[in-house]
N, C-alpha and C positions, 0 to 999 in steps of 0.2 A: 959207626953206624949199619944195623943189621936191614938190607936192601933187600927186595923182590920184586921180582919183574912180571905182570900175568899178561897176555894174553883178555883180549876181549869174549869175543861173540866162536861160542862155544866151549867155556870156562868157566865165565863170569858168567855169563847170559846164557838164553837159546840163541843157538843161530839159525839161521833160512836160507837156501838156498836164492832164498827171492831178495837177500840182503834187510835190515834193520834200517826200514826209512821211516817212523816216526815213534814217535816216545810212546805210542801205544802198543806199539809192538815190541817194544826194548822187555823181556821180562828176565827174574832171575834164575838160574838153578839152585831148587831147593839145596838148602845149605852153602851156596854160596857167600854169599851178603853175613852171614853171622862167621865162615874161614877169614874175610876178611880185616872183620873184626874183633877175632881173638889176633891175628897177628896184631894191629894196630895198637890193641892194647898191649900187646908184650912191648911193642917200644920201636917195631919195623916202620921202614920207608916203603911204602906201594909205588911201585907206577906204573900204568898201566900202556903196553906197548901194542899197538891195534894198526891193521894193514884197513884201511877204509875207501878202498876204489870205488865206493856209491857215489862218494862226490865229485870221482873224474866222471863217473859215465851219467850225472844228473844226474841220481835217481833221490838224490837230498842235496841240500844245502851246507853252508857250515853252520848257519843258527839251528837249524834240525838237528845236526849232527851234537849243538851245543846245548839243546835242550834236553835229547837224550842223555845225557852225562851228565844236565843236573835233576834226572829221573833215578842215577845209578847213585848220585852221591845223595839224595834226598830221601831213599830206601836203604841205602848202605848207615846214611847219619840213626835212622829209625833204631836202629841196632847196636849203635854204640860203634861203628867206624866209618875208616875217613882212607880216600883216596890221593896223593900227595901228588899226582900228575899224573895228565891223561900225554901218551904222544901216540901223533899218527900218523902215518900215512897216505894223503890225498888224491895221491897218483893210481896211472888203472897200471896192468902190467907191462904192458905197451910204454910207459913212458919213460924209462930209462936211468929214473932216477936208483939215488943209493937206500933208499930208507924202506924202501917195499921189499919185508920177510921174503925170500930168505936170506935178503944183503943185510948189513949188519946195521944201518946209519943209525934206525930207534935209539940201538942200543946203547951206540955212542955217542948219538945226542943227551943219554941218559944219564951215562956215565959225567959227559963232561957238563949237565945242569949239576950232577951233586960231586962232584969235584974227584971222583973214586975210579978205581980199576973194580971193571967185571967181572976181574978175578971169579971164581967160584961163586957168584951170586947165582943165589937160585933165580930161572923165570921157566915158568907152566907157560905149557900151551899145548892145543889139542892138535896140531898138524905138524907135517913132517918140515914144513917151512917155517915157523915160530920155533923149530929146536934147532932147527940147522943156523937161522942167525944166531941164536941164543949160543950153541957152542966157537959159531965162527969170533963173536965177539971176550967167548971165553967162561961166561957162565956156564954153570949147572945146570941142563936142561930136565926139565919134569913132562909127562904126558901125562895126562889126563883122560881117563876115560867117557869122559863128556863129549857132545857137539863130534867131529873128526875123528875124536879120538881112537874110535874101537879100528875106524879105517885107517889108520896110519896105520896100529899096531901091528895088522894082518899085510897093509905091503912092503913092512921091513924097514934098512934101511937108517933105521937109526944111530943118527951119531952114539961117539963109545961114553958110557958112563949114563946113559939117559936111565932115570927111574921112573919106572909107572906108575901111578897110583889110580883110586879109581875115579877119582874128584878132588874138587879142589880145598875139598873139607880136610879126604887122607893128608893131600901135602902139608896141608896148614898141621895137624895132630902131629905127623913127621919130625915136621922143623923144630916147631916146640917141645917136642919131649927129646931132641937132639941125638935121633940117629937116625 
């Protein structure tokens, strides 16, 4: 199985310091949906791993999050793609869970769901916590320069072997070309 794990906010869609609290606030980053569609059409399994502390903070509820993901799936379907599963941490930063990135709990859930090792599985994110969780779980971390990516690169401290790309489209170009 060819598996990829992708963060949502800042990688697939525009991020917001005020959180994405409604489907109307969810806007795809140009090219991201086509990139996911290309992976899907090439036989990849696509999992999204996303911290969603807005749930714990009361900014939105599970029904709203589901509506946001339905909008993502609908727009992605229009370009021939699909996401196999969403893995979400609903906790706040001080809740002490094991699923909130930078901890690898969401990644372990993905490994269990697909009954596979995550060794070398590409994991794409725009923040250091995305890359740290990926690295700890054995994935190959990829940093995109969308969302928080430029700030993350500037701050440094990236896990060993992190590959840096302009955006999700560039990651997909690289993966599909085998380089």
